[in-house]
mmCIF file of the N, C-alpha and C atoms, coordinates in Angstrom:
data_MODEL
# 
_entry.id   MODEL 
# 
loop_
_atom_site.group_PDB 
_atom_site.id 
_atom_site.type_symbol 
_atom_site.label_atom_id 
_atom_site.label_alt_id 
_atom_site.label_comp_id 
_atom_site.label_asym_id 
_atom_site.label_entity_id 
_atom_site.label_seq_id 
_atom_site.pdbx_PDB_ins_code 
_atom_site.Cartn_x 
_atom_site.Cartn_y 
_atom_site.Cartn_z 
_atom_site.occupancy 
_atom_site.B_iso_or_equiv 
_atom_site.pdbx_formal_charge 
_atom_site.auth_seq_id 
_atom_site.auth_comp_id 
_atom_site.auth_asym_id 
_atom_site.auth_atom_id 
_atom_site.pdbx_PDB_model_num 
ATOM 1   N N  . UNK A 1 1  ? -7.813  12.717  8.346   1.00 0.00 ? 1  UNK A N  1 
ATOM 2   C CA . UNK A 1 1  ? -8.234  12.385  7.024   1.00 0.00 ? 1  UNK A CA 1 
ATOM 3   C C  . UNK A 1 1  ? -8.672  10.920  7.025   1.00 0.00 ? 1  UNK A C  1 
ATOM 4   N N  . UNK A 1 2  ? -9.727  10.618  6.314   1.00 0.00 ? 2  UNK A N  1 
ATOM 5   C CA . UNK A 1 2  ? -10.237 9.255   6.251   1.00 0.00 ? 2  UNK A CA 1 
ATOM 6   C C  . UNK A 1 2  ? -9.498  8.482   5.154   1.00 0.00 ? 2  UNK A C  1 
ATOM 7   N N  . UNK A 1 3  ? -9.091  7.266   5.469   1.00 0.00 ? 3  UNK A N  1 
ATOM 8   C CA . UNK A 1 3  ? -8.394  6.418   4.512   1.00 0.00 ? 3  UNK A CA 1 
ATOM 9   C C  . UNK A 1 3  ? -9.311  6.076   3.344   1.00 0.00 ? 3  UNK A C  1 
ATOM 10  N N  . UNK A 1 4  ? -8.744  6.075   2.142   1.00 0.00 ? 4  UNK A N  1 
ATOM 11  C CA . UNK A 1 4  ? -9.528  5.734   0.963   1.00 0.00 ? 4  UNK A CA 1 
ATOM 12  C C  . UNK A 1 4  ? -9.529  4.234   0.679   1.00 0.00 ? 4  UNK A C  1 
ATOM 13  N N  . UNK A 1 5  ? -8.803  3.454   1.461   1.00 0.00 ? 5  UNK A N  1 
ATOM 14  C CA . UNK A 1 5  ? -8.741  2.005   1.242   1.00 0.00 ? 5  UNK A CA 1 
ATOM 15  C C  . UNK A 1 5  ? -10.059 1.384   1.697   1.00 0.00 ? 5  UNK A C  1 
ATOM 16  N N  . UNK A 1 6  ? -10.738 0.761   0.780   1.00 0.00 ? 6  UNK A N  1 
ATOM 17  C CA . UNK A 1 6  ? -12.027 0.107   1.042   1.00 0.00 ? 6  UNK A CA 1 
ATOM 18  C C  . UNK A 1 6  ? -11.851 -1.402  0.945   1.00 0.00 ? 6  UNK A C  1 
ATOM 19  N N  . UNK A 1 7  ? -12.730 -2.116  1.588   1.00 0.00 ? 7  UNK A N  1 
ATOM 20  C CA . UNK A 1 7  ? -12.659 -3.581  1.584   1.00 0.00 ? 7  UNK A CA 1 
ATOM 21  C C  . UNK A 1 7  ? -12.698 -4.140  0.161   1.00 0.00 ? 7  UNK A C  1 
ATOM 22  N N  . UNK A 1 8  ? -13.479 -3.528  -0.708  1.00 0.00 ? 8  UNK A N  1 
ATOM 23  C CA . UNK A 1 8  ? -13.584 -4.037  -2.082  1.00 0.00 ? 8  UNK A CA 1 
ATOM 24  C C  . UNK A 1 8  ? -12.276 -3.867  -2.862  1.00 0.00 ? 8  UNK A C  1 
ATOM 25  N N  . UNK A 1 9  ? -11.390 -2.990  -2.362  1.00 0.00 ? 9  UNK A N  1 
ATOM 26  C CA . UNK A 1 9  ? -10.081 -2.811  -2.992  1.00 0.00 ? 9  UNK A CA 1 
ATOM 27  C C  . UNK A 1 9  ? -9.101  -3.888  -2.562  1.00 0.00 ? 9  UNK A C  1 
ATOM 28  N N  . UNK A 1 10 ? -9.385  -4.534  -1.457  1.00 0.00 ? 10 UNK A N  1 
ATOM 29  C CA . UNK A 1 10 ? -8.459  -5.499  -0.877  1.00 0.00 ? 10 UNK A CA 1 
ATOM 30  C C  . UNK A 1 10 ? -8.782  -6.946  -1.236  1.00 0.00 ? 10 UNK A C  1 
ATOM 31  N N  . UNK A 1 11 ? -10.051 -7.230  -1.523  1.00 0.00 ? 11 UNK A N  1 
ATOM 32  C CA . UNK A 1 11 ? -10.446 -8.615  -1.777  1.00 0.00 ? 11 UNK A CA 1 
ATOM 33  C C  . UNK A 1 11 ? -11.699 -8.666  -2.646  1.00 0.00 ? 11 UNK A C  1 
ATOM 34  N N  . UNK A 1 12 ? -11.822 -9.766  -3.371  1.00 0.00 ? 12 UNK A N  1 
ATOM 35  C CA . UNK A 1 12 ? -13.047 -10.022 -4.137  1.00 0.00 ? 12 UNK A CA 1 
ATOM 36  C C  . UNK A 1 12 ? -13.993 -10.935 -3.355  1.00 0.00 ? 12 UNK A C  1 
ATOM 37  N N  . UNK A 1 13 ? -13.529 -11.412 -2.218  1.00 0.00 ? 13 UNK A N  1 
ATOM 38  C CA . UNK A 1 13 ? -14.306 -12.334 -1.389  1.00 0.00 ? 13 UNK A CA 1 
ATOM 39  C C  . UNK A 1 13 ? -15.263 -11.519 -0.503  1.00 0.00 ? 13 UNK A C  1 
ATOM 40  N N  . UNK A 1 14 ? -16.578 -11.623 -0.742  1.00 0.00 ? 14 UNK A N  1 
ATOM 41  C CA . UNK A 1 14 ? -17.540 -10.833 0.045   1.00 0.00 ? 14 UNK A CA 1 
ATOM 42  C C  . UNK A 1 14 ? -17.471 -11.101 1.540   1.00 0.00 ? 14 UNK A C  1 
ATOM 43  N N  . UNK A 1 15 ? -17.196 -12.329 1.913   1.00 0.00 ? 15 UNK A N  1 
ATOM 44  C CA . UNK A 1 15 ? -17.109 -12.668 3.340   1.00 0.00 ? 15 UNK A CA 1 
ATOM 45  C C  . UNK A 1 15 ? -15.924 -11.958 3.988   1.00 0.00 ? 15 UNK A C  1 
ATOM 46  N N  . UNK A 1 16 ? -14.773 -11.973 3.315   1.00 0.00 ? 16 UNK A N  1 
ATOM 47  C CA . UNK A 1 16 ? -13.595 -11.294 3.860   1.00 0.00 ? 16 UNK A CA 1 
ATOM 48  C C  . UNK A 1 16 ? -13.795 -9.782  3.895   1.00 0.00 ? 16 UNK A C  1 
ATOM 49  N N  . UNK A 1 17 ? -14.462 -9.236  2.885   1.00 0.00 ? 17 UNK A N  1 
ATOM 50  C CA . UNK A 1 17 ? -14.751 -7.803  2.854   1.00 0.00 ? 17 UNK A CA 1 
ATOM 51  C C  . UNK A 1 17 ? -15.643 -7.410  4.031   1.00 0.00 ? 17 UNK A C  1 
ATOM 52  N N  . UNK A 1 18 ? -16.638 -8.226  4.321   1.00 0.00 ? 18 UNK A N  1 
ATOM 53  C CA . UNK A 1 18 ? -17.531 -7.959  5.449   1.00 0.00 ? 18 UNK A CA 1 
ATOM 54  C C  . UNK A 1 18 ? -16.769 -8.037  6.773   1.00 0.00 ? 18 UNK A C  1 
ATOM 55  N N  . UNK A 1 19 ? -15.874 -9.002  6.900   1.00 0.00 ? 19 UNK A N  1 
ATOM 56  C CA . UNK A 1 19 ? -15.060 -9.107  8.111   1.00 0.00 ? 19 UNK A CA 1 
ATOM 57  C C  . UNK A 1 19 ? -14.174 -7.874  8.277   1.00 0.00 ? 19 UNK A C  1 
ATOM 58  N N  . UNK A 1 20 ? -13.593 -7.403  7.183   1.00 0.00 ? 20 UNK A N  1 
ATOM 59  C CA . UNK A 1 20 ? -12.769 -6.199  7.226   1.00 0.00 ? 20 UNK A CA 1 
ATOM 60  C C  . UNK A 1 20 ? -13.597 -4.998  7.684   1.00 0.00 ? 20 UNK A C  1 
ATOM 61  N N  . UNK A 1 21 ? -14.774 -4.845  7.100   1.00 0.00 ? 21 UNK A N  1 
ATOM 62  C CA . UNK A 1 21 ? -15.642 -3.719  7.440   1.00 0.00 ? 21 UNK A CA 1 
ATOM 63  C C  . UNK A 1 21 ? -16.076 -3.745  8.902   1.00 0.00 ? 21 UNK A C  1 
ATOM 64  N N  . UNK A 1 22 ? -16.260 -4.941  9.441   1.00 0.00 ? 22 UNK A N  1 
ATOM 65  C CA . UNK A 1 22 ? -16.753 -5.086  10.810  1.00 0.00 ? 22 UNK A CA 1 
ATOM 66  C C  . UNK A 1 22 ? -15.644 -5.093  11.867  1.00 0.00 ? 22 UNK A C  1 
ATOM 67  N N  . UNK A 1 23 ? -14.391 -5.141  11.449  1.00 0.00 ? 23 UNK A N  1 
ATOM 68  C CA . UNK A 1 23 ? -13.278 -5.257  12.393  1.00 0.00 ? 23 UNK A CA 1 
ATOM 69  C C  . UNK A 1 23 ? -13.108 -3.947  13.177  1.00 0.00 ? 23 UNK A C  1 
ATOM 70  N N  . UNK A 1 24 ? -13.326 -3.986  14.483  1.00 0.00 ? 24 UNK A N  1 
ATOM 71  C CA . UNK A 1 24 ? -13.221 -2.771  15.286  1.00 0.00 ? 24 UNK A CA 1 
ATOM 72  C C  . UNK A 1 24 ? -11.774 -2.311  15.490  1.00 0.00 ? 24 UNK A C  1 
ATOM 73  N N  . UNK A 1 25 ? -10.811 -3.155  15.166  1.00 0.00 ? 25 UNK A N  1 
ATOM 74  C CA . UNK A 1 25 ? -9.400  -2.803  15.355  1.00 0.00 ? 25 UNK A CA 1 
ATOM 75  C C  . UNK A 1 25 ? -8.812  -2.052  14.153  1.00 0.00 ? 25 UNK A C  1 
ATOM 76  N N  . UNK A 1 26 ? -9.549  -1.987  13.058  1.00 0.00 ? 26 UNK A N  1 
ATOM 77  C CA . UNK A 1 26 ? -9.081  -1.254  11.884  1.00 0.00 ? 26 UNK A CA 1 
ATOM 78  C C  . UNK A 1 26 ? -9.540  0.189   12.030  1.00 0.00 ? 26 UNK A C  1 
ATOM 79  N N  . UNK A 1 27 ? -8.570  1.079   12.169  1.00 0.00 ? 27 UNK A N  1 
ATOM 80  C CA . UNK A 1 27 ? -8.847  2.502   12.340  1.00 0.00 ? 27 UNK A CA 1 
ATOM 81  C C  . UNK A 1 27 ? -8.801  3.158   10.971  1.00 0.00 ? 27 UNK A C  1 
ATOM 82  N N  . UNK A 1 28 ? -9.860  3.781   10.562  1.00 0.00 ? 28 UNK A N  1 
ATOM 83  C CA . UNK A 1 28 ? -9.974  4.295   9.197   1.00 0.00 ? 28 UNK A CA 1 
ATOM 84  C C  . UNK A 1 28 ? -9.500  5.735   9.019   1.00 0.00 ? 28 UNK A C  1 
ATOM 85  N N  . UNK A 1 29 ? -9.076  6.360   10.101  1.00 0.00 ? 29 UNK A N  1 
ATOM 86  C CA . UNK A 1 29 ? -8.540  7.714   10.002  1.00 0.00 ? 29 UNK A CA 1 
ATOM 87  C C  . UNK A 1 29 ? -7.018  7.643   9.905   1.00 0.00 ? 29 UNK A C  1 
ATOM 88  N N  . UNK A 1 30 ? -6.435  8.565   9.124   1.00 0.00 ? 30 UNK A N  1 
ATOM 89  C CA . UNK A 1 30 ? -4.981  8.644   9.037   1.00 0.00 ? 30 UNK A CA 1 
ATOM 90  C C  . UNK A 1 30 ? -4.597  10.119  9.015   1.00 0.00 ? 30 UNK A C  1 
ATOM 91  N N  . UNK A 1 31 ? -3.590  10.450  9.788   1.00 0.00 ? 31 UNK A N  1 
ATOM 92  C CA . UNK A 1 31 ? -3.146  11.833  9.883   1.00 0.00 ? 31 UNK A CA 1 
ATOM 93  C C  . UNK A 1 31 ? -2.424  12.248  8.600   1.00 0.00 ? 31 UNK A C  1 
ATOM 94  N N  . UNK A 1 32 ? -2.607  13.482  8.207   1.00 0.00 ? 32 UNK A N  1 
ATOM 95  C CA . UNK A 1 32 ? -1.979  13.986  6.989   1.00 0.00 ? 32 UNK A CA 1 
ATOM 96  C C  . UNK A 1 32 ? -0.462  13.905  7.083   1.00 0.00 ? 32 UNK A C  1 
ATOM 97  N N  . UNK A 1 33 ? 0.103   14.182  8.248   1.00 0.00 ? 33 UNK A N  1 
ATOM 98  C CA . UNK A 1 33 ? 1.565   14.114  8.378   1.00 0.00 ? 33 UNK A CA 1 
ATOM 99  C C  . UNK A 1 33 ? 2.071   12.689  8.162   1.00 0.00 ? 33 UNK A C  1 
ATOM 100 N N  . UNK A 1 34 ? 1.287   11.684  8.523   1.00 0.00 ? 34 UNK A N  1 
ATOM 101 C CA . UNK A 1 34 ? 1.678   10.292  8.273   1.00 0.00 ? 34 UNK A CA 1 
ATOM 102 C C  . UNK A 1 34 ? 1.666   10.018  6.772   1.00 0.00 ? 34 UNK A C  1 
ATOM 103 N N  . UNK A 1 35 ? 0.641   10.482  6.081   1.00 0.00 ? 35 UNK A N  1 
ATOM 104 C CA . UNK A 1 35 ? 0.584   10.308  4.625   1.00 0.00 ? 35 UNK A CA 1 
ATOM 105 C C  . UNK A 1 35 ? 1.771   10.980  3.944   1.00 0.00 ? 35 UNK A C  1 
ATOM 106 N N  . UNK A 1 36 ? 2.106   12.189  4.393   1.00 0.00 ? 36 UNK A N  1 
ATOM 107 C CA . UNK A 1 36 ? 3.246   12.898  3.803   1.00 0.00 ? 36 UNK A CA 1 
ATOM 108 C C  . UNK A 1 36 ? 4.550   12.167  4.082   1.00 0.00 ? 36 UNK A C  1 
ATOM 109 N N  . UNK A 1 37 ? 4.707   11.640  5.299   1.00 0.00 ? 37 UNK A N  1 
ATOM 110 C CA . UNK A 1 37 ? 5.905   10.857  5.629   1.00 0.00 ? 37 UNK A CA 1 
ATOM 111 C C  . UNK A 1 37 ? 5.988   9.593   4.785   1.00 0.00 ? 37 UNK A C  1 
ATOM 112 N N  . UNK A 1 38 ? 4.865   8.925   4.566   1.00 0.00 ? 38 UNK A N  1 
ATOM 113 C CA . UNK A 1 38 ? 4.852   7.733   3.718   1.00 0.00 ? 38 UNK A CA 1 
ATOM 114 C C  . UNK A 1 38 ? 5.282   8.075   2.289   1.00 0.00 ? 38 UNK A C  1 
ATOM 115 N N  . UNK A 1 39 ? 4.792   9.183   1.794   1.00 0.00 ? 39 UNK A N  1 
ATOM 116 C CA . UNK A 1 39 ? 5.170   9.614   0.444   1.00 0.00 ? 39 UNK A CA 1 
ATOM 117 C C  . UNK A 1 39 ? 6.671   9.908   0.366   1.00 0.00 ? 39 UNK A C  1 
ATOM 118 N N  . UNK A 1 40 ? 7.184   10.657  1.337   1.00 0.00 ? 40 UNK A N  1 
ATOM 119 C CA . UNK A 1 40 ? 8.611   10.986  1.351   1.00 0.00 ? 40 UNK A CA 1 
ATOM 120 C C  . UNK A 1 40 ? 9.479   9.742   1.460   1.00 0.00 ? 40 UNK A C  1 
ATOM 121 N N  . UNK A 1 41 ? 9.066   8.809   2.311   1.00 0.00 ? 41 UNK A N  1 
ATOM 122 C CA . UNK A 1 41 ? 9.824   7.568   2.491   1.00 0.00 ? 41 UNK A CA 1 
ATOM 123 C C  . UNK A 1 41 ? 9.812   6.724   1.225   1.00 0.00 ? 41 UNK A C  1 
ATOM 124 N N  . UNK A 1 42 ? 8.659   6.628   0.576   1.00 0.00 ? 42 UNK A N  1 
ATOM 125 C CA . UNK A 1 42 ? 8.589   5.823   -0.646  1.00 0.00 ? 42 UNK A CA 1 
ATOM 126 C C  . UNK A 1 42 ? 9.413   6.451   -1.765  1.00 0.00 ? 42 UNK A C  1 
ATOM 127 N N  . UNK A 1 43 ? 9.446   7.770   -1.836  1.00 0.00 ? 43 UNK A N  1 
ATOM 128 C CA . UNK A 1 43 ? 10.272  8.455   -2.826  1.00 0.00 ? 43 UNK A CA 1 
ATOM 129 C C  . UNK A 1 43 ? 11.747  8.169   -2.573  1.00 0.00 ? 43 UNK A C  1 
ATOM 130 N N  . UNK A 1 44 ? 12.157  8.243   -1.311  1.00 0.00 ? 44 UNK A N  1 
ATOM 131 C CA . UNK A 1 44 ? 13.549  7.950   -0.947  1.00 0.00 ? 44 UNK A CA 1 
ATOM 132 C C  . UNK A 1 44 ? 13.895  6.487   -1.220  1.00 0.00 ? 44 UNK A C  1 
ATOM 133 N N  . UNK A 1 45 ? 12.958  5.580   -0.956  1.00 0.00 ? 45 UNK A N  1 
ATOM 134 C CA . UNK A 1 45 ? 13.178  4.161   -1.202  1.00 0.00 ? 45 UNK A CA 1 
ATOM 135 C C  . UNK A 1 45 ? 13.399  3.895   -2.690  1.00 0.00 ? 45 UNK A C  1 
ATOM 136 N N  . UNK A 1 46 ? 12.610  4.520   -3.539  1.00 0.00 ? 46 UNK A N  1 
ATOM 137 C CA . UNK A 1 46 ? 12.793  4.358   -4.983  1.00 0.00 ? 46 UNK A CA 1 
ATOM 138 C C  . UNK A 1 46 ? 14.160  4.870   -5.414  1.00 0.00 ? 46 UNK A C  1 
ATOM 139 N N  . UNK A 1 47 ? 14.570  5.991   -4.863  1.00 0.00 ? 47 UNK A N  1 
ATOM 140 C CA . UNK A 1 47 ? 15.861  6.579   -5.238  1.00 0.00 ? 47 UNK A CA 1 
ATOM 141 C C  . UNK A 1 47 ? 17.035  5.719   -4.769  1.00 0.00 ? 47 UNK A C  1 
ATOM 142 N N  . UNK A 1 48 ? 16.876  5.015   -3.647  1.00 0.00 ? 48 UNK A N  1 
ATOM 143 C CA . UNK A 1 48 ? 17.966  4.225   -3.073  1.00 0.00 ? 48 UNK A CA 1 
ATOM 144 C C  . UNK A 1 48 ? 17.848  2.725   -3.326  1.00 0.00 ? 48 UNK A C  1 
ATOM 145 N N  . UNK A 1 49 ? 16.952  2.312   -4.190  1.00 0.00 ? 49 UNK A N  1 
ATOM 146 C CA . UNK A 1 49 ? 16.701  0.881   -4.404  1.00 0.00 ? 49 UNK A CA 1 
ATOM 147 C C  . UNK A 1 49 ? 17.964  0.132   -4.832  1.00 0.00 ? 49 UNK A C  1 
ATOM 148 N N  . UNK A 1 50 ? 18.855  0.788   -5.544  1.00 0.00 ? 50 UNK A N  1 
ATOM 149 C CA . UNK A 1 50 ? 20.084  0.135   -5.997  1.00 0.00 ? 50 UNK A CA 1 
ATOM 150 C C  . UNK A 1 50 ? 20.997  -0.287  -4.866  1.00 0.00 ? 50 UNK A C  1 
ATOM 151 N N  . UNK A 1 51 ? 20.797  0.250   -3.676  1.00 0.00 ? 51 UNK A N  1 
ATOM 152 C CA . UNK A 1 51 ? 21.632  -0.100  -2.521  1.00 0.00 ? 51 UNK A CA 1 
ATOM 153 C C  . UNK A 1 51 ? 21.249  -1.443  -1.915  1.00 0.00 ? 51 UNK A C  1 
ATOM 154 N N  . UNK A 1 52 ? 20.097  -1.975  -2.287  1.00 0.00 ? 52 UNK A N  1 
ATOM 155 C CA . UNK A 1 52 ? 19.656  -3.266  -1.746  1.00 0.00 ? 52 UNK A CA 1 
ATOM 156 C C  . UNK A 1 52 ? 20.446  -4.367  -2.445  1.00 0.00 ? 52 UNK A C  1 
ATOM 157 N N  . UNK A 1 53 ? 21.147  -5.164  -1.663  1.00 0.00 ? 53 UNK A N  1 
ATOM 158 C CA . UNK A 1 53 ? 22.014  -6.198  -2.248  1.00 0.00 ? 53 UNK A CA 1 
ATOM 159 C C  . UNK A 1 53 ? 21.627  -7.610  -1.810  1.00 0.00 ? 53 UNK A C  1 
ATOM 160 N N  . UNK A 1 54 ? 20.485  -7.763  -1.210  1.00 0.00 ? 54 UNK A N  1 
ATOM 161 C CA . UNK A 1 54 ? 20.024  -9.085  -0.790  1.00 0.00 ? 54 UNK A CA 1 
ATOM 162 C C  . UNK A 1 54 ? 18.874  -9.507  -1.701  1.00 0.00 ? 54 UNK A C  1 
ATOM 163 N N  . UNK A 1 55 ? 18.645  -10.805 -1.853  1.00 0.00 ? 55 UNK A N  1 
ATOM 164 C CA . UNK A 1 55 ? 17.501  -11.232 -2.663  1.00 0.00 ? 55 UNK A CA 1 
ATOM 165 C C  . UNK A 1 55 ? 16.206  -10.639 -2.113  1.00 0.00 ? 55 UNK A C  1 
ATOM 166 N N  . UNK A 1 56 ? 15.397  -10.124 -3.007  1.00 0.00 ? 56 UNK A N  1 
ATOM 167 C CA . UNK A 1 56 ? 14.160  -9.451  -2.616  1.00 0.00 ? 56 UNK A CA 1 
ATOM 168 C C  . UNK A 1 56 ? 13.020  -9.940  -3.491  1.00 0.00 ? 56 UNK A C  1 
ATOM 169 N N  . UNK A 1 57 ? 11.937  -10.357 -2.886  1.00 0.00 ? 57 UNK A N  1 
ATOM 170 C CA . UNK A 1 57 ? 10.764  -10.818 -3.624  1.00 0.00 ? 57 UNK A CA 1 
ATOM 171 C C  . UNK A 1 57 ? 9.778   -9.665  -3.746  1.00 0.00 ? 57 UNK A C  1 
ATOM 172 N N  . UNK A 1 58 ? 9.380   -9.367  -4.967  1.00 0.00 ? 58 UNK A N  1 
ATOM 173 C CA . UNK A 1 58 ? 8.371   -8.346  -5.215  1.00 0.00 ? 58 UNK A CA 1 
ATOM 174 C C  . UNK A 1 58 ? 7.128   -9.021  -5.756  1.00 0.00 ? 58 UNK A C  1 
ATOM 175 N N  . UNK A 1 59 ? 5.998   -8.722  -5.160  1.00 0.00 ? 59 UNK A N  1 
ATOM 176 C CA . UNK A 1 59 ? 4.711   -9.189  -5.661  1.00 0.00 ? 59 UNK A CA 1 
ATOM 177 C C  . UNK A 1 59 ? 3.960   -7.965  -6.148  1.00 0.00 ? 59 UNK A C  1 
ATOM 178 N N  . UNK A 1 60 ? 3.603   -7.961  -7.411  1.00 0.00 ? 60 UNK A N  1 
ATOM 179 C CA . UNK A 1 60 ? 2.958   -6.790  -7.994  1.00 0.00 ? 60 UNK A CA 1 
ATOM 180 C C  . UNK A 1 60 ? 1.644   -7.185  -8.651  1.00 0.00 ? 60 UNK A C  1 
ATOM 181 N N  . UNK A 1 61 ? 0.665   -6.302  -8.523  1.00 0.00 ? 61 UNK A N  1 
ATOM 182 C CA . UNK A 1 61 ? -0.636  -6.524  -9.137  1.00 0.00 ? 61 UNK A CA 1 
ATOM 183 C C  . UNK A 1 61 ? -0.801  -5.549  -10.295 1.00 0.00 ? 61 UNK A C  1 
ATOM 184 N N  . UNK A 1 62 ? -1.466  -5.988  -11.316 1.00 0.00 ? 62 UNK A N  1 
ATOM 185 C CA . UNK A 1 62 ? -1.689  -5.132  -12.471 1.00 0.00 ? 62 UNK A CA 1 
ATOM 186 C C  . UNK A 1 62 ? -2.623  -3.977  -12.190 1.00 0.00 ? 62 UNK A C  1 
ATOM 187 N N  . UNK A 1 63 ? -3.548  -4.152  -11.259 1.00 0.00 ? 63 UNK A N  1 
ATOM 188 C CA . UNK A 1 63 ? -4.501  -3.080  -10.960 1.00 0.00 ? 63 UNK A CA 1 
ATOM 189 C C  . UNK A 1 63 ? -4.570  -2.834  -9.458  1.00 0.00 ? 63 UNK A C  1 
ATOM 190 N N  . UNK A 1 64 ? -3.427  -2.527  -8.873  1.00 0.00 ? 64 UNK A N  1 
ATOM 191 C CA . UNK A 1 64 ? -3.338  -2.246  -7.442  1.00 0.00 ? 64 UNK A CA 1 
ATOM 192 C C  . UNK A 1 64 ? -3.833  -0.830  -7.186  1.00 0.00 ? 64 UNK A C  1 
ATOM 193 N N  . UNK A 1 65 ? -4.697  -0.673  -6.186  1.00 0.00 ? 65 UNK A N  1 
ATOM 194 C CA . UNK A 1 65 ? -5.260  0.638   -5.863  1.00 0.00 ? 65 UNK A CA 1 
ATOM 195 C C  . UNK A 1 65 ? -4.332  1.447   -4.964  1.00 0.00 ? 65 UNK A C  1 
ATOM 196 N N  . UNK A 1 66 ? -3.330  0.796   -4.391  1.00 0.00 ? 66 UNK A N  1 
ATOM 197 C CA . UNK A 1 66 ? -2.474  1.472   -3.421  1.00 0.00 ? 66 UNK A CA 1 
ATOM 198 C C  . UNK A 1 66 ? -1.109  1.829   -4.013  1.00 0.00 ? 66 UNK A C  1 
ATOM 199 N N  . UNK A 1 67 ? -0.495  0.876   -4.728  1.00 0.00 ? 67 UNK A N  1 
ATOM 200 C CA . UNK A 1 67 ? 0.838   1.080   -5.287  1.00 0.00 ? 67 UNK A CA 1 
ATOM 201 C C  . UNK A 1 67 ? 0.772   0.972   -6.808  1.00 0.00 ? 67 UNK A C  1 
ATOM 202 N N  . UNK A 1 68 ? 1.311   1.947   -7.482  1.00 0.00 ? 68 UNK A N  1 
ATOM 203 C CA . UNK A 1 68 ? 1.324   1.929   -8.943  1.00 0.00 ? 68 UNK A CA 1 
ATOM 204 C C  . UNK A 1 68 ? 2.323   0.896   -9.451  1.00 0.00 ? 68 UNK A C  1 
ATOM 205 N N  . UNK A 1 69 ? 1.923   0.141   -10.446 1.00 0.00 ? 69 UNK A N  1 
ATOM 206 C CA . UNK A 1 69 ? 2.798   -0.872  -11.029 1.00 0.00 ? 69 UNK A CA 1 
ATOM 207 C C  . UNK A 1 69 ? 4.060   -0.220  -11.585 1.00 0.00 ? 69 UNK A C  1 
ATOM 208 N N  . UNK A 1 70 ? 3.953   0.960   -12.141 1.00 0.00 ? 70 UNK A N  1 
ATOM 209 C CA . UNK A 1 70 ? 5.128   1.654   -12.685 1.00 0.00 ? 70 UNK A CA 1 
ATOM 210 C C  . UNK A 1 70 ? 6.157   1.928   -11.582 1.00 0.00 ? 70 UNK A C  1 
ATOM 211 N N  . UNK A 1 71 ? 5.694   2.242   -10.374 1.00 0.00 ? 71 UNK A N  1 
ATOM 212 C CA . UNK A 1 71 ? 6.613   2.467   -9.250  1.00 0.00 ? 71 UNK A CA 1 
ATOM 213 C C  . UNK A 1 71 ? 7.285   1.172   -8.840  1.00 0.00 ? 71 UNK A C  1 
ATOM 214 N N  . UNK A 1 72 ? 6.538   0.071   -8.860  1.00 0.00 ? 72 UNK A N  1 
ATOM 215 C CA . UNK A 1 72 ? 7.113   -1.215  -8.503  1.00 0.00 ? 72 UNK A CA 1 
ATOM 216 C C  . UNK A 1 72 ? 8.164   -1.628  -9.526  1.00 0.00 ? 72 UNK A C  1 
ATOM 217 N N  . UNK A 1 73 ? 7.900   -1.375  -10.785 1.00 0.00 ? 73 UNK A N  1 
ATOM 218 C CA . UNK A 1 73 ? 8.882   -1.705  -11.840 1.00 0.00 ? 73 UNK A CA 1 
ATOM 219 C C  . UNK A 1 73 ? 10.110  -0.830  -11.719 1.00 0.00 ? 73 UNK A C  1 
ATOM 220 N N  . UNK A 1 74 ? 9.920   0.438   -11.401 1.00 0.00 ? 74 UNK A N  1 
ATOM 221 C CA . UNK A 1 74 ? 11.060  1.345   -11.197 1.00 0.00 ? 74 UNK A CA 1 
ATOM 222 C C  . UNK A 1 74 ? 11.904  0.858   -10.026 1.00 0.00 ? 74 UNK A C  1 
ATOM 223 N N  . UNK A 1 75 ? 11.256  0.441   -8.943  1.00 0.00 ? 75 UNK A N  1 
ATOM 224 C CA . UNK A 1 75 ? 11.984  -0.076  -7.778  1.00 0.00 ? 75 UNK A CA 1 
ATOM 225 C C  . UNK A 1 75 ? 12.798  -1.301  -8.168  1.00 0.00 ? 75 UNK A C  1 
ATOM 226 N N  . UNK A 1 76 ? 12.191  -2.215  -8.943  1.00 0.00 ? 76 UNK A N  1 
ATOM 227 C CA . UNK A 1 76 ? 12.882  -3.424  -9.378  1.00 0.00 ? 76 UNK A CA 1 
ATOM 228 C C  . UNK A 1 76 ? 14.092  -3.079  -10.222 1.00 0.00 ? 76 UNK A C  1 
# 
C-alpha cells in the first residue's frame, strides 16, 4: 500500500518539500500488516496512558494529517 503522507502535509517550506520528494531513502510503500499493527499499538497506548508516571512532553497540532488532536487530548 502506498503511504498517504505527502511532503505538503509535513511542511509549508517548498524547499524542504522538494528535498523530501527527492530523497531516495524515503520508501513510500507500507505493508498493510504494519498499518494494522500501528493501529493496534496506538489503541493499546491510549488505553494504558495512565500507567505513564514520568514527565512527558506532548506537541500537538490543530490540523495534523497523521494524528487526530482528539486522540492526543485523550492520551493526555
